N, C-alpha and C positions, 0 to 999 in steps of 0.2 A: 568495565575496567577494573582489571585490577592496578593495585599504585602497596609502590613499595618507598620507606619514606626515609628520610638522612638527618641526620641532625650536624650541623655546618656551623665555622662565624666565617667562612671565606673571604680572610683576612690576609693577603686578597682572593679570588678565585684562583686558580693555578692548574700548571698540566696532571700534578697529581690527583687535583679534585675533577677532573675528567675522569681520568680513570677510574676513580670510585665511582662517578657515576655513572659511568656507562656498564661498570661491573657487577656493580647494584640491578640493573637492569636484567642481565645477564644471568647473574644469580638466583634470583630472586623469579627468575619469568615473567614479571609485572610488566604492562605497557606505560604506567604513569608513574611519574618522580616526583614527589610530595617533599620538597627541603621544612624542616624548621632552622630556625635563625638566626642564631643574637642579635640582637641592635647596637647601638650604639655603645654598650660596653660589655666587655667580654669575658668569657669566663675563667681566664688568668690573670683580672685585674687591670684590663685596660683599654683604652678608648682605640676603636677600630680606627685602620687605618683611612677608609671611606664610609660616607654615611651608609645605612642601612639600605638606601632607596640603588644609590651605584653599585653598593654587590649586590641587590634583586636583579638589577641590571645585569650584570655582568651571572648571576645563575641564569636564565632567563635565555643569556644569549650562545651559553654551554648546550643548553638540552633541555634542563628545568622545567617544571610542567606547574608547578603552585609554591610559591615561599610565603613561609606563615613566621611571624615574629616568634621566637620565645622571649617572653615578659621580664623584663630586669631582675627579678627578687631571684631568680633561677639562669638565667643569662651570665651573672654576674655572683658565681657563688662556686661552693666545693663539688666538686666529682656525683657525688652523689645528688648534692638538690638540683645540680644543671640537666642528671640524667631523669630523676625524677620529675621534671619539669617540661620537658622534651617530648617525655612517655608520656605525660597527661596529654599534652598538645595534641601528637598522633593520634591519639586515641580519641581524643574528642572532636575532633575535624571528622569522623567515619569511615569506614572503607578504606586505610589503608592496611593492608596486610601481610608485611614484610619491614622488619629494620634491618637495614644495612650497615655496617660500622666497619671503617678499617682497622687494623690491628697489628701490632709488631709479633704478637702469637702466629693469626693466617688460619687457626681453628676455634671455633667452638669449647671443646672438650676443655682444655685447662681452662678455659675462661670461668666455662659452666662449674666447674670444680671449687674453684677459689669462690665466685659469687654464691655457693652452696655454701659451704662453710662460713662467710660472712653473715648468712643467714641463720645459721646454727645456731652457730657460737656468738651471737652479738651481743647478749647483757655480756657474758664471760670476756669478749673482744674490749669490749668496752671498758671495764674494772680495770683491766692488767695494763691498756694503752693509759689509763688517766697515771698510771701510775709510772711508765715513764716520762710522760707529761714531766710529772713533778721534777724529776730528773734532768730537764733541758731537753727531750729527746721532743721530735717535730711529731704531728700527730701519723704526718704517711709515712715516717721513719718506723712510728711503735707499733702501728698497723702491720708493717711488713716485716719486721720481726717474730712478731708473736704467730703471723698464717705460717711463715717458717718454718716454725717451730714447731707448729701441727702439721704442717705435711710442706718438708723441705722443696719439693718441686717447685710452690708455689714461689721463689726467691726469685725466679729472671723471670717470673711471668709477672710481680709486680713490682720490678723496676722499668718499666717502661709505661710512657705517660696514656699511650691509644688504648693499649690491654688496660690499666685504670677505668677509663673511661668504658670501653667495652665490658667489664665488669661488672661496675654501676648502673649502665643500660638492662643486664640480663636481671640484676637484683632490684633494674624497678619493675623489669615490667612482671617479675614473679611478684614481688608487692602488688602491683594489679591485679593481678591474675589476668592478666592481657591474653587475649589472642593473637596478637602481630606476633609473627614467627620474626627471631633472629637470625642473620645470616653475618658472615666476619670473610674480609678480605684480606690477603696481607698488603702489608704497606708495602710501597717501594717509593724508591729515591731515598731522598736524606734522610737521616734522621730528623725529629722535633726540632734537635736546638742545632742540627747542623746549617752550615753557610756556604757547601759546597752544593753542584748539583748532580748528581749522575743520571746520566740518560736525558738530561732534562728537565728532570723535576726534580724542583729543590724544595725545602718546607719555606711557608708561610714565614717565619722568624727570617731563615737565610735571606729571600724576595722584600723584605722591609728592611733589612741591614744592607742589600744591595742600593737599595732607592734612597737611602741614608746619605751613602759614598756616592750617588749621583751618576753608581753603573747602572748601563739597559740589563733589561729583564724581557726583555720581547720574547727570546726564544724559550722561556720558562712558564708564558701563560699562551691561555689559544686567541687566534688571532683579533678575535670580535671581542673577547674581554681585555687586552692590551687596550685594544682603542679608545674603551670603555676608562682606563686607569688615566691614559694620555691626555685625553679630554679633564680628566674631574687634575689631573695634574696639573694643567695649563690653566685653569680657572681657578687656580687658587682653596679647591674642595678635600685638600688631602688633610691628615694632622699635623699639626703644629705641638709637638710636646711642651717646648716653654712653658705657653698661653695654661697648658693644665696645672705646670708647675706653679706658675703667679696665683690661677684661679683658689691654690689648694693650699696658698700663704696666707692671701686673705680670708680662708676661713678658718684655718689654726691659729692663727694670730688671734681669735676673738680669745684667746684662754682655752686648759683642759678642762676647764668644767662646762664648756658648751660641748665638748665630745664626750661626755663618759655618756650618753644615753642615747650614743649613736651605733650603729650596729658593725659588730665586730672590734670596738675601740676600747673593750672596758679589756678588765685584767694589767693596770699601768698603763697599757699602750696609749692612753693616751695624752702621757706625762711624759711619755719617750718621743711620744710626735710631736707633743709643741716645744722641748728641747731640741730635736734635730730642726725642727724649721726656722730656728732660730741664726742656725749656724749654715744650712744645706745651700749649694747656688745653685743644683738644677733638681731635678725630679731623680734622678740615680741616688743623688746623693740624699735627700733626701729619704727613701726608699731605703738603703745602708744603714743610714742613720737608726731605724728604725727593729729592723729585720734583727733576729736575735735564731741563736740554733733550734729554740722554740718554736717560734714562729717565722716561717718560710717566707719567701720574696712575694710569694704568690700569694701569699696570704695577707699580706703588708698590702701589696698592691689592690687587692679587691676590699681590703678598709678602706685605703685613701679613695676610692673610688663611690664609695657609701657617703664618708667624709660630704666629701663634694656635692654628692645628692641629697647629703640631710635625712639619710636612712634610718629612722630610729629603730633600736631594738623592738620595741612592742608593732610596730608595724609590720616591722617582715616576719616577725614570728608568727605574727595572724596572715598574712599574706602563706607562707610556708606551711602553713597546717592546712588552709584550705585547698591552695591553688588555682590557677589561672581560671577568669569570672568573663574573659571573651578571648577569641582569638582574631587577631590584627593579619590582614591579609595584605602582605605588599606587591602580589605578582602572581600571576597567572598568565599560561599559554592559552592556546585553543584550546588544544584537549583535556588542562587544568580546567577551563571553564566546567566542558563534559563533567568531565569526574565530578567538580563540587557541584553542581546541580543532581547529577544520580543518587550524591551520598548526602544531597538537602535534610531529609528524614532519618538520619541515623546519627545525626549531630550535637552532640551534647552541650555545647557550651554556642552562643551567639557569634559568627564569623563578620568581622566589620570588613571592609574597607577602607574607603575614606573618613573621616569622624567628625563627618560635620551632623548625624546623627545619632553617634555615639553617646550623649548623655539618655535621649529619648529611646534608646535599644536598652542600656541599661536600666533605667530607670522601669520598662516595661518587662524586664525578663524578673528582674530579683523585687521589684514592688516597692513604690517611694518610701523612703525612711526608713526601711527598713535596714537593720543589722548588716544584711548581706550586701544590700546596695549600697549604703555607707562605704563597705570596707571594698566594696569594686569600682567607686569612683575615686578611692582612695589609690587605689592600685593603677589607674589610669593617669591620678595627678604625678606618681612617679616617670610612668612613660613618656607623660610630656615633658614634665622636666627635665630627664635625661635627652631629647630633644634638644630643646633649649639648649641647654648647657652645652651639645655638641656645637650647636654654631659658635658658642666663644672660642673651639677649639680648634676649629680650621682658619687655614692659613689668612683665609681675607672671606668676608661677608659682602654676597653682592646683592644687598638690600633684600626687603619684602619683609614674608612675619617672618620671626623662628617660630612661630609654633606648628612647623610645616604639615604633622602630621595631619592637621584642618585642612590641607590645602596640596599634597601632594597627591596626583592623580595615582589609582592604582596602575602598576606596571604590566602592558600587553607582552607577550610574549611572540614569538615568531613561531611556525610548524615549523616541525624538524622534517 
């Protein structure tokens, strides 16, 4: 059974994602769709609107066959790390032949050209970018300027968020010498940050904005997906941003010295963060109080997520250097089960559904007491902390253990 990989957040799943899912099958010619999906904290440094199990149900209801979680160290990180982690997960799963992503370019050639430039001139680009960073230019802007100087045709390519991710997917595939074949399809409907919905296709940002205003989004989501969203909303299981703000203040108000060792919080940001926390009234004011021309809003939001989680620089550097050490299977269709069974021998990392046996699985795989086993347990602790913290961000908690990774059953999809 041939499989195509999709790298997603589904925050929430909408009609544009359904188009991507169907087109991925068509252009790749694959029978099975394997999704690598971010968990509770996302690439732009925000908690997800719904928990990872609700978004898995959305994906399976729309026709996805396998949903595997992208570990937090890569999910809540810059585009290069996000892409590298997702490509590693797809490769480790075994049997994934293709990767299909949406892009504003809608064709691979300009993205490949840019990815090749980034790989060939990496040292030169890093040196020139560091000079611009000292002048107060953000890293994305610095890189775009330099690449446009090398190839003027790159400027419009680097001006679009999905193009940037696509370039990083291509770089990650090349760096890993992966046999996975890339495809891209044109992004349709609203732009990444737009709030309109041409042809019934809104961006996830636009949908979240409508929901915050109490407006209907029924026409923007597949019907079965909309039912899942409605159920989560009525039971109080959506994100409540004010909870995030208060939890962060409790962490930050311990003082800047407690922040300096945390991931992304160096370079004086810990002092700016402590000062902003003294006066801010909500999440947006906190972010605005810290961001500067050099540090983008997204960069600050990612830092705040890692401050909340207590992610140290030391552990994050070790995670990113080693790569994921297990795969978390969130949901599967009947066809997905057949695919996973057929490719069991080609899998290079343990695939775990319910976490009831996770500690014994990691001990057996990496050897009790070894450095790799210790790192795998450390990585697991970060994932478990993310789930527990996310329960504090929901509108209300209906009881039960907050250690949900140990108790949530594998979500079963319906045959399509």
